Each structure stands twice: as C-alpha cells, then as structure tokens.
C-alpha positions in Angstrom: -25.8 41.3 -35.2 -26.7 38.7 -37.8 -28.5 40.2 -40.9 -31.3 38.5 -42.6 -31.1 38.1 -46.4 -33.4 40.9 -47.7 -34.4 39.0 -50.8 -35.5 35.9 -48.8 -37.3 38.1 -46.3 -39.0 40.1 -49.1 -40.2 36.9 -50.8 -41.7 35.5 -47.6 -43.5 38.7 -46.8 -44.8 38.9 -50.4 -46.1 35.3 -50.2 -47.7 36.0 -46.9 -49.5 39.0 -48.2 -50.4 37.3 -51.5 -51.9 34.3 -49.7 -53.9 36.4 -47.2 -57.6 36.1 -47.7 -58.9 38.8 -50.1 -61.5 39.9 -47.5 -58.7 40.6 -45.0 -56.9 42.8 -47.4 -60.1 44.6 -48.3 -60.6 45.4 -44.7 -57.4 47.4 -44.6 -59.3 50.1 -46.5 -62.6 49.7 -44.6 -64.2 53.0 -43.3 -64.8 51.3 -39.9 -61.7 51.9 -37.8 -62.3 48.8 -35.7 -62.4 46.5 -38.8 -59.2 48.2 -40.1 -57.4 47.5 -36.8 -58.6 43.9 -36.8 -57.3 43.5 -40.3 -53.9 44.9 -39.4 -53.6 42.6 -36.4 -54.6 39.6 -38.6 -52.0 40.5 -41.3 -49.4 40.9 -38.6 -50.2 37.3 -37.4 -49.9 36.0 -41.0 -46.5 37.6 -41.3 -45.3 36.2 -38.0 -46.4 32.7 -39.2 -44.3 33.1 -42.3 -41.3 34.4 -40.4 -41.2 31.3 -38.1 -38.8 29.6 -40.6 -36.2 32.2 -39.9 -33.8 31.8 -37.0 -33.6 35.3 -35.6 -31.2 35.8 -32.7 -29.9 38.9 -31.0 -26.6 38.3 -29.3 -25.3 40.7 -26.7 -21.9 41.6 -27.9 -20.0 44.9 -27.7 -20.2 46.6 -31.1 -17.2 46.1 -33.3 -17.5 49.6 -34.6 -17.3 52.6 -32.3 -20.7 54.2 -31.7 -19.4 57.5 -33.1 -16.6 56.9 -35.5 -14.2 59.8 -36.1 -14.0 61.5 -39.5 -10.2 61.3 -39.6 -8.1 58.2 -39.3 -6.1 57.7 -36.1 -2.6 58.7 -37.2 -1.0 58.2 -33.8 0.5 60.9 -31.6 1.4 64.2 -33.4 4.9 65.5 -33.1 
C-alpha cells in the first residue's frame, strides 16, 4: 500500500483547520450536542476538500510480509 507523506498531510490538515471559520471551531465546544455534531461534520467536509489534491489508491495485492512473521529466521531444515 502506498504511504502518504506525513509532513504534507499534516500541513494540509493544519491549513484546513486554520482556514475554517472561527464560528465553526467555536461550535466544537458548544454545550448543544446538535451544534457540536454539525460542527464536526462541517470540519470533516473541510478536511475532505483539502485532501482532494492527494491521489489515494488502495491496490489489492497480497502482502509482501507474512501476516505473522516468526521471531526466528528460517535457517532451513535442521539436521
């Protein structure tokens, strides 16, 4: 699976949050649960908009590393 550069991702998320309307960020701490939920949804949409520039693909390939690697190296048959 292709990995996204964490620094680039972090920068895009930071810009998305920093450019969000102040009222939206304030609603994250609102005592009204409904307004908090709406704010979370709106911020999620803001983040999705910022992530549109990334080409995120998931390719179905067998894993190159075994699901449960052994602790010892395979030394071949004993004896």
